[in-house]
C-alpha positions as CSV (number, residue, x, y, z in Angstrom):
1,M,205.9,75.6,58.1
2,T,203.3,74.0,60.3
3,L,203.8,73.7,64.0
4,G,201.7,71.1,65.8
5,V,200.3,71.9,69.3
6,H,198.6,69.3,71.5
7,G,196.8,69.7,74.8
8,P,193.7,69.0,76.8
9,P,190.2,70.6,76.1
10,G,190.5,74.4,76.0
11,I,193.9,74.6,74.3
12,I,192.4,75.7,71.0
13,D,190.6,78.6,72.6
14,A,193.8,79.5,74.6
15,V,195.9,79.7,71.5
16,E,193.2,81.7,69.6
17,H,193.0,84.3,72.4
18,K,196.8,84.6,72.5
19,L,197.0,85.2,68.8
20,K,194.2,87.7,68.9
21,A,196.1,89.7,71.3
22,Y,198.1,91.1,68.3
23,S,197.0,92.9,65.2
24,W,199.5,91.1,62.8
25,N,199.1,94.0,60.4
26,L,202.7,93.6,59.0
27,I,202.8,89.8,58.7
28,G,202.0,90.0,55.0
29,G,205.4,91.4,54.4
30,Y,207.2,88.3,55.5
31,E,208.0,85.2,53.3
32,G,206.6,81.8,54.2
33,N,203.4,80.9,56.0
34,L,203.7,79.9,59.6
35,T,200.7,77.9,60.6
36,F,199.8,76.5,64.0
37,R,197.7,73.3,64.0
38,V,196.2,72.9,67.5
39,T,194.6,69.6,68.6
40,E,192.8,69.0,71.9
41,M,192.0,65.6,73.2
42,D,189.5,64.7,75.9
43,E,189.5,61.8,78.3
44,S,187.5,59.6,75.9
45,G,189.9,60.1,73.1
46,R,187.8,62.5,71.0
47,A,190.0,65.0,69.2
48,A,189.2,68.4,67.8
49,S,191.6,70.5,65.7
50,A,191.9,74.0,64.4
51,S,194.4,75.8,62.2
52,F,195.8,79.3,62.5
53,S,197.5,80.5,59.3
54,G,199.8,83.5,59.0
55,R,198.4,84.2,55.6
56,T,195.0,84.9,57.2
57,R,196.5,86.8,60.2
58,F,196.0,83.7,62.2
59,A,192.2,83.5,61.8
60,R,190.8,80.3,63.3
61,R,189.8,77.5,60.9
62,D,188.1,74.6,62.7
63,E,188.6,71.1,61.3
64,E,186.5,68.0,61.3
65,K,186.4,66.3,64.7
66,S,187.9,62.7,65.0
67,R,188.4,60.0,67.5
68,S,191.9,59.1,68.6
69,S,192.6,55.4,68.8
70,E,194.2,54.7,72.2
71,G,195.4,58.2,72.5
72,L,197.3,58.2,69.2
73,L,198.2,61.8,68.3
74,L,200.7,61.4,65.5
75,K,201.8,58.5,63.3
76,E,204.6,58.7,60.7
77,S,206.6,56.1,58.9
78,G,209.2,55.9,61.7
79,M,207.5,57.0,64.9
80,Q,204.3,57.6,66.7
81,V,203.1,59.7,69.7
82,R,200.5,58.8,72.1
83,A,198.9,60.7,75.0
84,T,196.7,60.1,78.0
85,T,194.8,62.5,80.2
86,L,195.8,63.0,83.8
87,D,194.3,64.9,86.7
88,H,196.3,67.9,88.2
89,G,193.2,69.6,89.5
90,L,192.6,70.2,85.8
91,P,193.2,67.9,82.8
92,V,196.8,67.6,81.5
93,L,198.4,65.4,79.0
94,A,201.2,62.9,79.4
95,F,203.0,61.7,76.3
96,A,204.9,58.6,74.9
97,L,207.1,58.7,71.8
98,E,207.7,55.4,70.1
99,E,210.0,54.5,67.2
100,R,208.5,51.8,65.1
101,A,211.9,50.4,64.5
102,H,215.6,51.3,64.7
103,I,217.4,50.6,61.5
104,N,221.2,50.2,61.4
105,I,223.1,50.3,58.0
106,W,226.3,48.3,57.9
107,R,228.9,50.6,56.4
108,N,231.4,47.8,55.7
109,K,228.8,45.9,53.8
110,L,227.8,48.9,51.7
111,D,231.6,49.3,50.8
112,A,231.8,45.6,50.0
113,L,228.9,45.9,47.5
114,G,230.3,49.1,46.1
115,L,227.4,51.2,47.2
116,A,227.7,54.8,48.3
117,V,226.2,56.5,51.3
118,G,223.5,58.9,50.2
119,P,219.9,60.0,50.2
120,W,218.9,56.7,48.7
121,L,219.3,55.1,52.0
122,R,216.5,57.3,53.5
123,A,214.2,55.9,50.8
124,F,215.4,52.4,51.6
125,K,214.6,52.9,55.4
126,E,211.2,54.2,54.6
127,A,210.5,51.2,52.4
128,T,211.6,49.0,55.4
129,L,209.2,50.7,57.8
130,R,206.2,50.4,55.5
131,G,206.9,46.7,54.8
132,A,207.9,46.8,51.2
133,D,207.8,43.6,49.1
134,D,211.1,41.8,48.7
135,A,210.8,42.1,44.9
136,D,210.3,46.0,45.0
137,L,213.3,47.8,43.3
138,I,215.1,50.5,45.4
139,K,217.1,53.1,43.5
140,V,220.7,53.0,44.6
141,A,223.9,55.0,44.2
142,W,227.3,53.5,43.4
143,A,230.6,54.6,45.0
144,D,232.6,54.3,41.8
145,A,230.0,54.1,39.0
146,T,231.1,53.0,35.6
147,G,227.7,53.3,34.0
148,E,227.3,49.6,33.8
149,E,225.7,49.1,37.3
150,P,222.0,48.7,37.6
151,N,220.0,51.8,38.8
152,A,218.1,49.8,41.3
153,L,218.4,46.6,43.4
154,P,215.7,44.3,44.9
155,F,214.6,45.4,48.4
156,G,214.9,41.9,49.7
157,M,218.5,41.6,48.7
158,L,219.4,45.0,50.3
159,K,217.5,44.1,53.4
160,K,219.5,40.9,53.8
161,E,222.9,42.3,53.0
162,I,223.2,45.8,54.5
163,M,220.7,46.2,57.3
164,K,220.1,45.2,60.9
165,I,216.8,46.1,62.4
166,S,216.0,46.3,66.1
167,S,212.9,47.3,68.1
168,G,212.5,51.1,68.3
169,R,213.0,53.1,71.4
170,K,210.2,54.4,73.6
171,I,210.3,57.6,75.7
172,A,207.5,58.7,78.1
173,Y,207.1,62.1,79.5
174,V,204.8,62.8,82.6
175,V,204.5,66.0,84.4
176,D,202.0,67.8,86.7
177,C,199.8,65.1,88.2
178,A,198.5,63.9,91.5
179,Y,199.2,60.5,93.0
180,T,195.8,58.9,92.4
181,E,195.0,55.4,91.4
182,R,193.5,56.5,88.2
183,N,196.6,58.6,87.3
184,I,198.9,55.7,88.2
185,E,197.0,53.3,86.0
186,R,197.1,55.6,83.0
187,I,200.8,56.4,83.4
188,V,201.7,52.7,83.8
189,K,199.8,51.8,80.6
190,L,201.3,54.7,78.7
191,A,204.9,54.2,79.8
192,D,204.8,50.4,79.8
193,G,208.2,49.1,79.0
194,A,209.6,52.5,78.0
195,D,213.4,52.8,77.6
196,T,213.3,56.2,79.5
197,L,210.6,57.7,81.7
198,F,210.9,61.4,82.3
199,I,208.6,62.1,85.3
200,E,208.1,64.8,87.8
201,G,209.3,63.9,91.3
202,G,209.4,67.3,92.9
203,F,208.9,66.6,96.6
204,L,210.7,64.5,99.1
205,E,208.5,61.9,100.8
206,R,208.8,63.8,104.1
207,D,206.7,66.5,102.5
208,S,204.1,64.2,100.9
209,A,201.3,66.2,102.4
210,A,202.5,69.3,100.6
211,A,202.8,67.3,97.4
212,S,199.3,66.0,97.7
213,K,197.9,69.4,98.4
214,R,199.5,70.7,95.2
215,R,198.5,67.6,93.3
216,H,202.2,66.7,92.5
217,L,204.2,63.5,92.9
218,T,207.0,62.9,95.4
219,A,210.2,61.4,94.2
220,R,209.4,58.1,95.9
221,Q,206.0,58.0,94.2
222,A,207.6,58.7,90.8
223,G,210.0,55.8,91.4
224,T,207.2,53.5,92.4
225,I,205.2,54.3,89.2
226,A,208.4,53.7,87.1
227,R,208.9,50.4,88.7
228,R,205.2,49.4,88.1
229,A,205.5,50.5,84.4
230,G,208.7,48.3,84.0
231,V,210.7,51.1,82.4
232,K,214.4,50.7,81.8
233,R,215.6,54.1,83.0
234,L,214.0,56.8,85.2
235,V,214.8,60.5,85.1
236,T,213.0,62.8,87.6
237,F,212.7,66.6,87.2
238,H,210.4,69.5,88.0
239,Y,211.8,69.8,91.5
240,S,210.1,72.2,94.0
241,P,212.2,75.4,94.6
242,R,212.2,74.5,98.3
243,Y,214.7,71.9,97.6
244,K,217.5,74.1,96.1
245,G,220.7,72.2,96.4
246,E,218.9,68.9,97.2
247,G,218.5,67.6,93.7
248,V,220.8,64.6,94.4
249,E,218.6,63.6,97.4
250,L,215.4,63.9,95.3
251,A,217.0,61.7,92.5
252,R,218.3,59.2,95.1
253,E,214.9,58.8,96.8
254,A,213.3,58.2,93.4
255,Q,215.9,55.6,92.3
256,D,215.7,53.8,95.7
257,A,211.9,53.2,95.0
258,F,212.5,52.4,91.4
259,L,215.1,49.7,92.1
260,S,213.7,48.4,95.3
261,A,212.1,45.3,93.8
262,E,215.3,44.4,91.8
263,R,217.3,44.9,95.0
264,S,215.1,42.7,96.9
265,R,215.3,39.9,94.3
266,T,219.1,40.2,94.3
267,E,219.4,40.1,98.1
268,S,217.1,37.0,98.3
269,S,218.8,35.0,95.6
270,P,221.2,32.2,96.8
């Protein structure tokens, strides 16, 4: 099993030092091979990676450096993850996870065609995401097979008959950053149009000086950023311990800033 770890410059050294704190003299007696693949990305998008394998007692193996296009960390058939570097007095990463598409299979139409639910649908979805040709044949499974049914059907026919495709969801995650114009611009670009933005909003506006000193966001600032990014839903978290029992107030302050533009349009409409 390989576990991916991503972070700003220095994360590879940090993981290496942590792993070197143990001798791992007994790891050879365990099945499997746990591997950590650690990638660090700098502000320019340059990425460096190293692997630490259990079979070598987690000795470091550096990989060839690469350049990340627009912060792209991971790209698979159904999803991708992007990151951007923010300032928290030290570099930190914020992330956005995006589905390439959301595929719904009509169960009633499967039944009408006599097709069975099964692993073949996963292959069909993967073919959809990679843009398969309509003439490509997809292996199928039949609910009540007699042996006379074809083993495969054209992708184009299946796409038309059993599937509905909609735009994929986007989730952004931002924590530990100062309220600076550069940070704001990067967050807005990363989270643009996200279905949900999870973002720190740990201080009430009355304590904005304390938030600034600690290079954190206030709830109002978080709501303002969410509004500028045009996200659909805002969730704040990472509240300062000083506000024990005041979580509702923090969330309300963020939502007030987030919805203020919409409220103004509603109130001004005839």
